[in-house]
C-alpha positions as CSV (number, residue, x, y, z in Angstrom):
1,X,0.0,0.0,0.0
2,X,1.3,3.4,-0.9
3,X,0.2,5.7,2.0
4,X,1.5,8.8,0.1
5,X,-1.0,8.1,-2.7
6,X,-3.9,8.8,-0.4
7,X,-3.0,12.5,-0.3
8,X,-3.0,12.8,-4.2
9,X,-6.0,13.8,-6.2
10,X,-7.5,11.1,-8.5
11,X,-6.7,11.5,-12.2
12,X,-9.6,11.9,-14.6
13,X,-8.9,8.4,-15.9
14,X,-9.2,6.8,-12.4
15,X,-12.2,8.9,-11.6
16,X,-14.0,7.6,-14.7
17,X,-13.0,4.0,-14.0
18,X,-14.3,4.3,-10.4
19,X,-17.5,5.9,-11.6
20,X,-18.0,3.1,-14.1
21,X,-17.5,0.5,-11.3
22,X,-20.0,2.3,-9.1
23,X,-22.6,2.3,-11.8
24,X,-22.1,-1.3,-12.9
25,X,-21.6,-3.1,-9.6
26,X,-24.1,-4.6,-7.2
27,X,-24.1,-3.8,-3.5
28,X,-22.5,-6.4,-1.3
29,X,-25.9,-6.8,0.4
30,X,-27.3,-8.2,-2.9
31,X,-25.4,-11.4,-2.1
32,X,-27.9,-12.1,0.6
33,X,-30.3,-13.1,-2.3
34,X,-29.8,-16.7,-3.2
35,X,-30.1,-16.2,-7.0
36,X,-27.5,-13.4,-7.0
37,X,-25.1,-15.4,-4.9
38,X,-25.5,-18.4,-7.2
39,X,-24.8,-16.4,-10.3
40,X,-21.7,-14.9,-8.7
41,X,-20.4,-18.3,-7.7
42,X,-21.1,-19.7,-11.2
43,X,-19.3,-16.7,-12.8
44,X,-16.2,-17.5,-10.6
45,X,-16.0,-20.9,-12.2
46,X,-15.5,-19.4,-15.7
47,X,-12.5,-17.9,-17.4
48,X,-12.8,-14.5,-19.2
49,X,-13.5,-16.3,-22.5
50,X,-16.5,-18.1,-20.9
51,X,-14.9,-21.6,-20.8
52,X,-14.9,-23.5,-17.6
53,X,-12.0,-22.9,-15.3
54,X,-9.9,-25.8,-14.0
55,X,-11.3,-27.6,-11.0
56,X,-8.3,-26.5,-8.9
57,X,-8.6,-22.8,-9.8
58,X,-8.4,-20.6,-6.8
């Protein structure tokens, strides 16, 4: 962790990225819903290309 970075202002690029994440992310509390949690767990079993990840993927 770079403690000095906390004092710096965000660049426009970082601000846009964080705004996108905020708009496109679910609240953690949504994981209390079984269907949301199941979709999240299923997504973790896939690689970026959509193929199944190896059984030992951590």
